[in-house]
One Martini backbone bead per residue (centre of mass of N, CA, C, O) as a GRO file, in nm:
protein
  484
    1UNK     BB    1  -3.415  -3.991  -5.600
    2UNK     BB    2  -3.681  -4.034  -5.377
    3UNK     BB    3  -3.712  -4.216  -5.107
    4UNK     BB    4  -3.562  -4.143  -4.787
    5UNK     BB    5  -3.557  -4.328  -4.485
    6UNK     BB    6  -3.319  -4.182  -4.417
    7UNK     BB    7  -3.052  -3.995  -4.421
    8UNK     BB    8  -2.925  -3.667  -4.545
    9UNK     BB    9  -2.564  -3.628  -4.564
   10UNK     BB   10  -2.351  -3.320  -4.603
   11UNK     BB   11  -2.003  -3.282  -4.512
   12UNK     BB   12  -1.713  -3.111  -4.557
   13UNK     BB   13  -1.728  -2.989  -4.870
   14UNK     BB   14  -1.546  -2.745  -5.020
   15UNK     BB   15  -1.612  -2.800  -5.346
   16UNK     BB   16  -1.916  -2.782  -5.321
   17UNK     BB   17  -2.184  -2.626  -5.519
   18UNK     BB   18  -2.402  -2.869  -5.570
   19UNK     BB   19  -2.750  -3.000  -5.521
   20UNK     BB   20  -2.939  -3.264  -5.686
   21UNK     BB   21  -3.295  -3.384  -5.598
   22UNK     BB   22  -3.587  -3.357  -5.775
   23UNK     BB   23  -3.743  -3.646  -5.692
   24UNK     BB   24  -3.756  -3.596  -5.397
   25UNK     BB   25  -4.040  -3.640  -5.145
   26UNK     BB   26  -3.871  -3.816  -4.909
   27UNK     BB   27  -3.718  -3.758  -4.579
   28UNK     BB   28  -3.589  -3.801  -4.270
   29UNK     BB   29  -3.324  -3.615  -4.331
   30UNK     BB   30  -3.132  -3.291  -4.337
   31UNK     BB   31  -2.773  -3.248  -4.371
   32UNK     BB   32  -2.588  -2.928  -4.401
   33UNK     BB   33  -2.241  -2.912  -4.339
   34UNK     BB   34  -1.975  -2.740  -4.401
   35UNK     BB   35  -2.033  -2.608  -4.716
   36UNK     BB   36  -1.879  -2.330  -4.799
   37UNK     BB   37  -1.949  -2.340  -5.145
   38UNK     BB   38  -2.250  -2.379  -5.127
   39UNK     BB   39  -2.514  -2.220  -5.337
   40UNK     BB   40  -2.700  -2.483  -5.404
   41UNK     BB   41  -3.026  -2.646  -5.433
   42UNK     BB   42  -3.234  -2.949  -5.526
   43UNK     BB   43  -3.585  -3.008  -5.371
   44UNK     BB   44  -3.854  -2.960  -5.537
   45UNK     BB   45  -4.036  -3.229  -5.451
   46UNK     BB   46  -4.025  -3.182  -5.156
   47UNK     BB   47  -4.261  -3.234  -4.867
   48UNK     BB   48  -4.118  -3.440  -4.657
   49UNK     BB   49  -3.969  -3.427  -4.329
   50UNK     BB   50  -3.854  -3.598  -4.089
   51UNK     BB   51  -3.736  -3.624  -3.763
   52UNK     BB   52  -3.446  -3.520  -3.860
   53UNK     BB   53  -3.477  -3.287  -4.021
   54UNK     BB   54  -3.341  -2.944  -4.086
   55UNK     BB   55  -2.984  -2.876  -4.161
   56UNK     BB   56  -2.822  -2.553  -4.190
   57UNK     BB   57  -2.465  -2.518  -4.186
   58UNK     BB   58  -2.214  -2.336  -4.282
   59UNK     BB   59  -2.328  -2.153  -4.555
   60UNK     BB   60  -2.152  -1.904  -4.681
   61UNK     BB   61  -2.272  -1.923  -5.013
   62UNK     BB   62  -2.561  -1.913  -4.944
   63UNK     BB   63  -2.834  -1.713  -5.114
   64UNK     BB   64  -3.063  -1.947  -5.100
   65UNK     BB   65  -3.368  -2.152  -5.025
   66UNK     BB   66  -3.404  -2.247  -5.286
   67UNK     BB   67  -3.534  -2.588  -5.338
   68UNK     BB   68  -3.800  -2.590  -5.112
   69UNK     BB   69  -4.088  -2.498  -5.246
   70UNK     BB   70  -4.274  -2.783  -5.150
   71UNK     BB   71  -4.245  -2.769  -4.854
   72UNK     BB   72  -4.471  -2.863  -4.566
   73UNK     BB   73  -4.313  -3.085  -4.374
   74UNK     BB   74  -4.158  -3.099  -4.044
   75UNK     BB   75  -4.083  -3.363  -3.793
   76UNK     BB   76  -3.872  -3.163  -3.689
   77UNK     BB   77  -3.617  -2.972  -3.712
   78UNK     BB   78  -3.517  -2.630  -3.783
   79UNK     BB   79  -3.187  -2.525  -3.904
   80UNK     BB   80  -3.029  -2.197  -3.935
   81UNK     BB   81  -2.672  -2.153  -3.971
   82UNK     BB   82  -2.436  -1.953  -4.098
   83UNK     BB   83  -2.600  -1.779  -4.332
   84UNK     BB   84  -2.478  -1.491  -4.450
   85UNK     BB   85  -2.647  -1.441  -4.756
   86UNK     BB   86  -2.925  -1.450  -4.654
   87UNK     BB   87  -3.236  -1.253  -4.696
   88UNK     BB   88  -3.452  -1.487  -4.716
   89UNK     BB   89  -3.744  -1.735  -4.716
   90UNK     BB   90  -3.848  -1.832  -5.010
   91UNK     BB   91  -3.810  -2.155  -4.987
   92UNK     BB   92  -4.075  -2.158  -4.758
   93UNK     BB   93  -4.371  -2.096  -4.898
   94UNK     BB   94  -4.506  -2.407  -4.818
   95UNK     BB   95  -4.470  -2.402  -4.529
   96UNK     BB   96  -4.673  -2.525  -4.238
   97UNK     BB   97  -4.499  -2.755  -4.058
   98UNK     BB   98  -4.338  -2.775  -3.728
   99UNK     BB   99  -4.256  -3.020  -3.479
  100UNK     BB  100  -4.030  -2.854  -3.387
  101UNK     BB  101  -3.772  -2.641  -3.412
  102UNK     BB  102  -3.715  -2.291  -3.507
  103UNK     BB  103  -3.389  -2.201  -3.620
  104UNK     BB  104  -3.233  -1.873  -3.641
  105UNK     BB  105  -2.871  -1.798  -3.695
  106UNK     BB  106  -2.635  -1.604  -3.818
  107UNK     BB  107  -2.803  -1.401  -4.033
  108UNK     BB  108  -2.692  -1.092  -4.115
  109UNK     BB  109  -2.902  -1.020  -4.384
  110UNK     BB  110  -3.156  -1.099  -4.277
  111UNK     BB  111  -3.512  -0.934  -4.336
  112UNK     BB  112  -3.720  -1.162  -4.459
  113UNK     BB  113  -4.049  -1.339  -4.373
  114UNK     BB  114  -4.293  -1.348  -4.585
  115UNK     BB  115  -4.253  -1.658  -4.689
  116UNK     BB  116  -4.411  -1.758  -4.397
  117UNK     BB  117  -4.734  -1.718  -4.427
  118UNK     BB  118  -4.805  -2.064  -4.419
  119UNK     BB  119  -4.719  -2.083  -4.137
  120UNK     BB  120  -4.893  -2.266  -3.855
  121UNK     BB  121  -4.679  -2.449  -3.693
  122UNK     BB  122  -4.474  -2.483  -3.381
  123UNK     BB  123  -4.456  -2.757  -3.225
  124UNK     BB  124  -4.574  -2.975  -2.928
  125UNK     BB  125  -4.434  -2.815  -2.689
  126UNK     BB  126  -4.297  -2.604  -2.449
  127UNK     BB  127  -3.987  -2.671  -2.565
  128UNK     BB  128  -4.102  -2.552  -2.838
  129UNK     BB  129  -4.002  -2.325  -3.113
  130UNK     BB  130  -3.902  -2.002  -3.169
  131UNK     BB  131  -3.553  -1.923  -3.288
  132UNK     BB  132  -3.400  -1.588  -3.277
  133UNK     BB  133  -3.042  -1.520  -3.358
  134UNK     BB  134  -2.846  -1.300  -3.480
  135UNK     BB  135  -3.031  -1.064  -3.639
  136UNK     BB  136  -2.908  -0.759  -3.757
  137UNK     BB  137  -3.148  -0.696  -4.003
  138UNK     BB  138  -3.406  -0.717  -3.812
  139UNK     BB  139  -3.724  -0.516  -3.772
  140UNK     BB  140  -3.924  -0.750  -3.867
  141UNK     BB  141  -4.196  -1.030  -3.856
  142UNK     BB  142  -4.321  -1.036  -4.115
  143UNK     BB  143  -4.518  -1.352  -4.172
  144UNK     BB  144  -4.574  -1.467  -3.858
  145UNK     BB  145  -4.889  -1.485  -3.957
  146UNK     BB  146  -5.057  -1.706  -3.839
  147UNK     BB  147  -4.959  -1.887  -3.514
  148UNK     BB  148  -4.859  -2.184  -3.367
  149UNK     BB  149  -4.691  -2.107  -3.055
  150UNK     BB  150  -4.529  -2.165  -2.735
  151UNK     BB  151  -4.237  -2.047  -2.821
  152UNK     BB  152  -4.024  -1.744  -2.770
  153UNK     BB  153  -3.691  -1.666  -2.920
  154UNK     BB  154  -3.513  -1.355  -2.864
  155UNK     BB  155  -3.181  -1.259  -2.998
  156UNK     BB  156  -2.981  -1.019  -3.101
  157UNK     BB  157  -3.183  -0.767  -3.228
  158UNK     BB  158  -3.112  -0.446  -3.283
  159UNK     BB  159  -3.373  -0.360  -3.481
  160UNK     BB  160  -3.605  -0.460  -3.324
  161UNK     BB  161  -3.946  -0.284  -3.287
  162UNK     BB  162  -4.161  -0.506  -3.404
  163UNK     BB  163  -4.445  -0.730  -3.284
  164UNK     BB  164  -4.710  -0.741  -3.466
  165UNK     BB  165  -4.673  -1.026  -3.614
  166UNK     BB  166  -4.747  -1.180  -3.319
  167UNK     BB  167  -5.063  -1.125  -3.247
  168UNK     BB  168  -5.165  -1.428  -3.365
  169UNK     BB  169  -5.060  -1.596  -3.164
  170UNK     BB  170  -5.093  -1.921  -3.018
  171UNK     BB  171  -5.017  -2.071  -2.715
  172UNK     BB  172  -4.842  -1.879  -2.541
  173UNK     BB  173  -4.594  -1.965  -2.267
  174UNK     BB  174  -4.305  -1.872  -2.381
  175UNK     BB  175  -4.052  -1.605  -2.304
  176UNK     BB  176  -3.764  -1.482  -2.481
  177UNK     BB  177  -3.555  -1.186  -2.415
  178UNK     BB  178  -3.263  -1.041  -2.584
  179UNK     BB  179  -3.101  -0.795  -2.699
  180UNK     BB  180  -3.333  -0.554  -2.779
  181UNK     BB  181  -3.247  -0.229  -2.840
  182UNK     BB  182  -3.557  -0.115  -2.969
  183UNK     BB  183  -3.748  -0.222  -2.759
  184UNK     BB  184  -4.049  -0.067  -2.589
  185UNK     BB  185  -4.256  -0.316  -2.620
  186UNK     BB  186  -4.528  -0.591  -2.580
  187UNK     BB  187  -4.815  -0.535  -2.705
  188UNK     BB  188  -4.833  -0.774  -2.947
  189UNK     BB  189  -4.803  -0.995  -2.713
  190UNK     BB  190  -4.985  -1.295  -2.648
  191UNK     BB  191  -5.034  -1.361  -2.354
  192UNK     BB  192  -5.105  -1.586  -2.125
  193UNK     BB  193  -5.249  -1.647  -1.830
  194UNK     BB  194  -5.063  -1.917  -1.854
  195UNK     BB  195  -4.717  -1.939  -1.778
  196UNK     BB  196  -4.419  -2.075  -1.783
  197UNK     BB  197  -4.228  -1.833  -1.917
  198UNK     BB  198  -4.038  -1.521  -1.823
  199UNK     BB  199  -3.773  -1.359  -2.020
  200UNK     BB  200  -3.617  -1.045  -1.938
  201UNK     BB  201  -3.313  -0.925  -2.105
  202UNK     BB  202  -3.143  -0.670  -2.201
  203UNK     BB  203  -3.356  -0.411  -2.224
  204UNK     BB  204  -3.284  -0.085  -2.276
  205UNK     BB  205  -3.595   0.031  -2.403
  206UNK     BB  206  -3.779  -0.090  -2.203
  207UNK     BB  207  -4.109   0.056  -2.057
  208UNK     BB  208  -4.337  -0.165  -2.127
  209UNK     BB  209  -4.560  -0.411  -1.942
  210UNK     BB  210  -4.876  -0.428  -2.017
  211UNK     BB  211  -4.882  -0.723  -2.163
  212UNK     BB  212  -4.890  -0.866  -1.862
  213UNK     BB  213  -5.193  -0.820  -1.758
  214UNK     BB  214  -5.300  -1.129  -1.832
  215UNK     BB  215  -5.122  -1.242  -1.613
  216UNK     BB  216  -5.168  -1.502  -1.335
  217UNK     BB  217  -4.952  -1.732  -1.428
  218UNK     BB  218  -4.614  -1.842  -1.335
  219UNK     BB  219  -4.318  -2.042  -1.310
  220UNK     BB  220  -4.142  -1.797  -1.446
  221UNK     BB  221  -3.961  -1.480  -1.355
  222UNK     BB  222  -3.749  -1.262  -1.551
  223UNK     BB  223  -3.595  -0.944  -1.459
  224UNK     BB  224  -3.318  -0.816  -1.647
  225UNK     BB  225  -3.175  -0.545  -1.730
  226UNK     BB  226  -3.410  -0.284  -1.695
  227UNK     BB  227  -3.360   0.062  -1.689
  228UNK     BB  228  -3.687   0.168  -1.737
  229UNK     BB  229  -3.798   0.016  -1.501
  230UNK     BB  230  -4.026   0.150  -1.210
  231UNK     BB  231  -4.254  -0.085  -1.226
  232UNK     BB  232  -4.528  -0.350  -1.156
  233UNK     BB  233  -4.835  -0.287  -1.237
  234UNK     BB  234  -4.883  -0.496  -1.477
  235UNK     BB  235  -4.890  -0.743  -1.244
  236UNK     BB  236  -5.178  -0.714  -1.076
  237UNK     BB  237  -5.286  -1.028  -1.177
  238UNK     BB  238  -5.078  -1.178  -1.024
  239UNK     BB  239  -5.097  -1.484  -0.827
  240UNK     BB  240  -4.861  -1.682  -0.963
  241UNK     BB  241  -4.491  -1.663  -0.966
  242UNK     BB  242  -4.308  -1.863  -0.870
  243UNK     BB  243  -4.022  -1.784  -1.000
  244UNK     BB  244  -3.852  -1.489  -0.885
  245UNK     BB  245  -3.656  -1.256  -1.084
  246UNK     BB  246  -3.477  -0.949  -0.971
  247UNK     BB  247  -3.243  -0.764  -1.177
  248UNK     BB  248  -3.110  -0.477  -1.262
  249UNK     BB  249  -3.336  -0.228  -1.155
  250UNK     BB  250  -3.254   0.103  -1.117
  251UNK     BB  251  -3.577   0.226  -1.114
  252UNK     BB  252  -3.702   0.053  -0.901
  253UNK     BB  253  -3.919   0.137  -0.619
  254UNK     BB  254  -4.158  -0.076  -0.645
  255UNK     BB  255  -4.390  -0.377  -0.579
  256UNK     BB  256  -4.707  -0.331  -0.553
  257UNK     BB  257  -4.802  -0.482  -0.815
  258UNK     BB  258  -4.792  -0.777  -0.641
  259UNK     BB  259  -5.043  -0.777  -0.435
  260UNK     BB  260  -5.188  -1.050  -0.566
  261UNK     BB  261  -4.999  -1.241  -0.443
  262UNK     BB  262  -5.025  -1.592  -0.314
  263UNK     BB  263  -4.775  -1.724  -0.484
  264UNK     BB  264  -4.441  -1.874  -0.427
  265UNK     BB  265  -4.134  -2.027  -0.465
  266UNK     BB  266  -3.927  -1.786  -0.532
  267UNK     BB  267  -3.675  -1.531  -0.434
  268UNK     BB  268  -3.465  -1.289  -0.643
  269UNK     BB  269  -3.322  -0.992  -0.511
  270UNK     BB  270  -3.096  -0.776  -0.716
  271UNK     BB  271  -2.995  -0.479  -0.776
  272UNK     BB  272  -3.221  -0.278  -0.624
  273UNK     BB  273  -3.131   0.045  -0.554
  274UNK     BB  274  -3.447   0.182  -0.498
  275UNK     BB  275  -3.547  -0.029  -0.299
  276UNK     BB  276  -3.720  -0.020   0.018
  277UNK     BB  277  -3.943  -0.229  -0.028
  278UNK     BB  278  -4.161  -0.542  -0.012
  279UNK     BB  279  -4.425  -0.446  -0.094
  280UNK     BB  280  -4.644  -0.728  -0.225
  281UNK     BB  281  -4.553  -0.986  -0.017
  282UNK     BB  282  -4.779  -1.021   0.218
  283UNK     BB  283  -4.936  -1.306   0.130
  284UNK     BB  284  -4.691  -1.472   0.183
  285UNK     BB  285  -4.616  -1.806   0.337
  286UNK     BB  286  -4.490  -1.983   0.101
  287UNK     BB  287  -4.173  -2.145   0.009
  288UNK     BB  288  -4.012  -2.403  -0.181
  289UNK     BB  289  -3.740  -2.238  -0.177
  290UNK     BB  290  -3.600  -1.939  -0.214
  291UNK     BB  291  -3.462  -1.652  -0.028
  292UNK     BB  292  -3.339  -1.354  -0.190
  293UNK     BB  293  -3.144  -1.065  -0.054
  294UNK     BB  294  -2.922  -0.865  -0.264
  295UNK     BB  295  -2.782  -0.567  -0.320
  296UNK     BB  296  -2.984  -0.340  -0.174
  297UNK     BB  297  -2.910  -0.017  -0.110
  298UNK     BB  298  -3.230   0.078  -0.002
  299UNK     BB  299  -3.308  -0.145   0.184
  300UNK     BB  300  -3.512  -0.121   0.503
  301UNK     BB  301  -3.789  -0.308   0.447
  302UNK     BB  302  -3.933  -0.660   0.542
  303UNK     BB  303  -4.225  -0.674   0.670
  304UNK     BB  304  -4.398  -0.812   0.442
  305UNK     BB  305  -4.293  -1.114   0.555
  306UNK     BB  306  -4.456  -1.194   0.812
  307UNK     BB  307  -4.633  -1.448   0.695
  308UNK     BB  308  -4.382  -1.621   0.672
  309UNK     BB  309  -4.348  -1.992   0.756
  310UNK     BB  310  -4.208  -2.124   0.470
  311UNK     BB  311  -3.883  -2.260   0.363
  312UNK     BB  312  -3.745  -2.510   0.154
  313UNK     BB  313  -3.455  -2.357   0.170
  314UNK     BB  314  -3.308  -2.078   0.146
  315UNK     BB  315  -3.182  -1.787   0.348
  316UNK     BB  316  -3.068  -1.464   0.189
  317UNK     BB  317  -2.932  -1.183   0.359
  318UNK     BB  318  -2.729  -0.949   0.168
  319UNK     BB  319  -2.597  -0.655   0.114
  320UNK     BB  320  -2.794  -0.445   0.296
  321UNK     BB  321  -2.705  -0.144   0.433
  322UNK     BB  322  -3.008  -0.029   0.542
  323UNK     BB  323  -3.066  -0.308   0.695
  324UNK     BB  324  -3.164  -0.322   1.043
  325UNK     BB  325  -3.447  -0.484   1.026
  326UNK     BB  326  -3.484  -0.859   1.096
  327UNK     BB  327  -3.698  -0.966   1.309
  328UNK     BB  328  -3.905  -1.118   1.119
  329UNK     BB  329  -3.685  -1.371   1.125
  330UNK     BB  330  -3.669  -1.508   1.420
  331UNK     BB  331  -3.836  -1.770   1.362
  332UNK     BB  332  -3.587  -1.911   1.197
  333UNK     BB  333  -3.417  -1.945   1.456
  334UNK     BB  334  -3.633  -2.080   1.667
  335UNK     BB  335  -3.878  -2.252   1.528
  336UNK     BB  336  -4.168  -2.126   1.551
  337UNK     BB  337  -4.382  -2.268   1.354
  338UNK     BB  338  -4.135  -2.331   1.151
  339UNK     BB  339  -3.991  -2.368   0.812
  340UNK     BB  340  -3.643  -2.474   0.726
  341UNK     BB  341  -3.457  -2.643   0.463
  342UNK     BB  342  -3.200  -2.472   0.516
  343UNK     BB  343  -3.020  -2.180   0.521
  344UNK     BB  344  -2.923  -1.904   0.729
  345UNK     BB  345  -2.823  -1.584   0.582
  346UNK     BB  346  -2.692  -1.294   0.772
  347UNK     BB  347  -2.506  -1.045   0.601
  348UNK     BB  348  -2.399  -0.736   0.528
  349UNK     BB  349  -2.567  -0.534   0.676
  350UNK     BB  350  -2.690  -0.385   0.895
  351UNK     BB  351  -2.613  -0.392   1.234
  352UNK     BB  352  -2.915  -0.530   1.311
  353UNK     BB  353  -2.869  -0.750   1.057
  354UNK     BB  354  -2.832  -1.046   1.238
  355UNK     BB  355  -2.828  -1.351   1.376
  356UNK     BB  356  -2.751  -1.244   1.667
  357UNK     BB  357  -2.986  -1.034   1.696
  358UNK     BB  358  -3.223  -1.224   1.666
  359UNK     BB  359  -3.153  -1.404   1.926
  360UNK     BB  360  -3.141  -1.136   2.150
  361UNK     BB  361  -3.314  -0.858   2.015
  362UNK     BB  362  -3.580  -1.023   1.953
  363UNK     BB  363  -3.912  -1.093   1.927
  364UNK     BB  364  -4.195  -1.284   1.866
  365UNK     BB  365  -4.306  -1.033   1.679
  366UNK     BB  366  -4.062  -0.911   1.516
  367UNK     BB  367  -3.912  -0.716   1.730
  368UNK     BB  368  -3.756  -0.518   1.887
  369UNK     BB  369  -3.722  -0.465   2.215
  370UNK     BB  370  -3.752  -0.137   2.204
  371UNK     BB  371  -4.046  -0.176   2.025
  372UNK     BB  372  -4.191  -0.358   2.218
  373UNK     BB  373  -4.482  -0.337   2.431
  374UNK     BB  374  -4.462  -0.684   2.489
  375UNK     BB  375  -4.191  -0.885   2.491
  376UNK     BB  376  -4.330  -1.142   2.663
  377UNK     BB  377  -4.558  -1.126   2.449
  378UNK     BB  378  -4.792  -1.217   2.209
  379UNK     BB  379  -4.840  -0.904   1.999
  380UNK     BB  380  -4.845  -0.818   1.686
  381UNK     BB  381  -5.065  -0.570   1.704
  382UNK     BB  382  -4.979  -0.366   1.934
  383UNK     BB  383  -5.205  -0.308   2.135
  384UNK     BB  384  -5.291   0.038   2.278
  385UNK     BB  385  -5.561   0.198   2.409
  386UNK     BB  386  -5.406   0.393   2.640
  387UNK     BB  387  -5.123   0.500   2.560
  388UNK     BB  388  -4.869   0.378   2.770
  389UNK     BB  389  -4.665   0.157   2.623
  390UNK     BB  390  -4.862  -0.084   2.698
  391UNK     BB  391  -4.969  -0.355   2.616
  392UNK     BB  392  -5.257  -0.533   2.648
  393UNK     BB  393  -5.124  -0.820   2.702
  394UNK     BB  394  -4.963  -0.663   2.978
  395UNK     BB  395  -5.176  -0.481   3.096
  396UNK     BB  396  -5.310  -0.401   3.424
  397UNK     BB  397  -5.457  -0.140   3.257
  398UNK     BB  398  -5.592  -0.107   2.946
  399UNK     BB  399  -5.798   0.163   3.000
  400UNK     BB  400  -5.564   0.297   3.177
  401UNK     BB  401  -5.313   0.496   3.226
  402UNK     BB  402  -5.002   0.312   3.345
  403UNK     BB  403  -4.681   0.288   3.303
  404UNK     BB  404  -4.593   0.185   3.607
  405UNK     BB  405  -4.772  -0.076   3.692
  406UNK     BB  406  -4.915  -0.044   3.966
  407UNK     BB  407  -4.937  -0.313   4.240
  408UNK     BB  408  -4.986  -0.332   4.566
  409UNK     BB  409  -5.159  -0.634   4.587
  410UNK     BB  410  -5.071  -0.836   4.374
  411UNK     BB  411  -5.346  -0.902   4.166
  412UNK     BB  412  -5.304  -0.792   3.858
  413UNK     BB  413  -5.428  -0.506   3.923
  414UNK     BB  414  -5.415  -0.196   3.878
  415UNK     BB  415  -5.459   0.057   4.076
  416UNK     BB  416  -5.639   0.237   3.867
  417UNK     BB  417  -5.845  -0.036   3.844
  418UNK     BB  418  -5.952  -0.138   4.122
  419UNK     BB  419  -6.232  -0.012   4.110
  420UNK     BB  420  -6.326  -0.123   3.841
  421UNK     BB  421  -6.290  -0.434   3.953
  422UNK     BB  422  -6.351  -0.430   4.238
  423UNK     BB  423  -6.385  -0.584   4.508
  424UNK     BB  424  -6.289  -0.853   4.755
  425UNK     BB  425  -6.588  -0.928   4.793
  426UNK     BB  426  -6.822  -1.180   4.782
  427UNK     BB  427  -6.731  -1.462   4.808
  428UNK     BB  428  -6.731  -1.799   4.671
  429UNK     BB  429  -6.735  -2.129   4.811
  430UNK     BB  430  -6.649  -2.459   4.677
  431UNK     BB  431  -6.492  -2.621   4.947
  432UNK     BB  432  -6.408  -2.324   5.046
  433UNK     BB  433  -6.370  -2.145   5.338
  434UNK     BB  434  -6.150  -1.925   5.183
  435UNK     BB  435  -6.213  -1.743   4.932
  436UNK     BB  436  -6.013  -1.589   4.664
  437UNK     BB  437  -6.273  -1.538   4.492
  438UNK     BB  438  -6.579  -1.514   4.362
  439UNK     BB  439  -6.482  -1.806   4.259
  440UNK     BB  440  -6.419  -2.116   4.451
  441UNK     BB  441  -6.280  -2.423   4.365
  442UNK     BB  442  -6.140  -2.672   4.531
  443UNK     BB  443  -6.306  -2.914   4.408
  444UNK     BB  444  -6.356  -3.009   4.101
  445UNK     BB  445  -6.601  -2.934   3.862
  446UNK     BB  446  -6.733  -2.742   3.587
  447UNK     BB  447  -7.063  -2.794   3.440
  448UNK     BB  448  -7.176  -2.746   3.113
  449UNK     BB  449  -7.450  -2.867   2.934
  450UNK     BB  450  -7.533  -2.636   2.765
  451UNK     BB  451  -7.432  -2.565   2.431
  452UNK     BB  452  -7.533  -2.252   2.440
  453UNK     BB  453  -7.323  -2.218   2.658
  454UNK     BB  454  -7.097  -2.029   2.878
  455UNK     BB  455  -6.831  -1.801   2.897
  456UNK     BB  456  -6.835  -1.463   2.989
  457UNK     BB  457  -6.635  -1.212   2.844
  458UNK     BB  458  -6.459  -0.904   2.885
  459UNK     BB  459  -6.308  -0.668   2.729
  460UNK     BB  460  -6.126  -0.378   2.727
  461UNK     BB  461  -6.335  -0.249   2.493
  462UNK     BB  462  -6.639  -0.383   2.579
  463UNK     BB  463  -6.651  -0.661   2.478
  464UNK     BB  464  -6.826  -0.963   2.426
  465UNK     BB  465  -6.766  -1.322   2.509
  466UNK     BB  466  -6.828  -1.650   2.425
  467UNK     BB  467  -6.700  -1.942   2.566
  468UNK     BB  468  -6.627  -2.238   2.374
  469UNK     BB  469  -6.615  -2.566   2.265
  470UNK     BB  470  -6.520  -2.774   2.038
  471UNK     BB  471  -6.469  -3.095   1.881
  472UNK     BB  472  -6.147  -3.047   1.969
  473UNK     BB  473  -6.123  -2.865   2.253
  474UNK     BB  474  -6.142  -2.574   2.145
  475UNK     BB  475  -6.149  -2.254   2.198
  476UNK     BB  476  -6.435  -2.049   2.126
  477UNK     BB  477  -6.525  -1.729   2.019
  478UNK     BB  478  -6.827  -1.511   2.068
  479UNK     BB  479  -6.982  -1.248   1.994
  480UNK     BB  480  -7.184  -1.044   2.218
  481UNK     BB  481  -7.415  -0.919   2.402
  482UNK     BB  482  -7.399  -0.751   2.672
  483UNK     BB  483  -7.500  -0.785   2.981
  484UNK     BB  484  -7.719  -0.597   3.194
   0.00000   0.00000   0.00000
């Protein structure tokens, strides 16, 4: 055989011991599958494999990859699976380019990647990359640098504790790590500022996330079952978090490291048993998908999402036993200038965190009735400068304490402020025989032609504002020096 323009496939030949095609320089693809006694092959002249790729599966007696020593390019995937006796990658010493995925799995005695030192690139897009799974004898990946690779998938490698060989990888945008029992940090992994996906799961010894400090945007972030992670301060530069999933982080006490976040697609926080608040999400106004807070045993405060005004899919707040105050979500029940694209589910939390409580016992400010100092008026700032327990927005004398709000003449000005407001004499009437205020216009309009003028009003704190209309007819106030 010389050039084979279609595939070369040999499968399920239990008696086959050897394959020899030493003159073949090109083949569209090679598949050797379930030849359980095959111990060697000779493709020593082969330089290029086409888009069909190279697949070696269930080669239980194959002891070496030798026989592919001149292979330089694979235009498809390279898959090596269930080759139980292979100890190194020596047959790939000339390999430079893999245009698809490079996947090695269930090679239980493999420990040496040094023969891959000439490998320069893996994959063409963000879905393709390096997949290493169930390599129980690998403690280092030395030999895999420098390398252009967009995706790294490492799974079930109990001895791996050193990522330094990956420090020269370029264009990395997708990282998945699962059950790497000795990995303590990610410090040699060159995360890009913009990531497609970061998925860290079941990493029992991982305690250091500082390598994530360079990330400003990711479309997907999942931190799951990381028992030594107690804060997210390493994510302080993250501005756009995409889909964020935090689950089973038993030591996590706060998420204030996320305070730079300005955008999230969705939130799924579960089994964060020491997390008391979600301070860090304060700037989030819109989520295009779900908001889920569930089974967080210590969570008692969700006021950090007070600015949230649109959720594209569902809101689910469930099984948070200490969460008694959910009034901040009242707006999603009443629909006041708010968008919710799916269902609102609030169950099995503290006694006062239910959908029914939101509807009847919470105010427009997102507070319980008994905590809002002006329950009939919107005053989310709860300003009360005279400290009489009545918010300025509804206080009939905001500068003098009068918790009884006594107003004997029913003019809307509290008795204790009546003298400060001036007497009721000296009224001017335009078309009104008996003017009822300082200026009473019976009929007609008041017209201010000069665009630099307006109506000057004094606030309770003594500041003065000139009120004027903008080109849309909305009133705009500008602070000015009060007239003498």
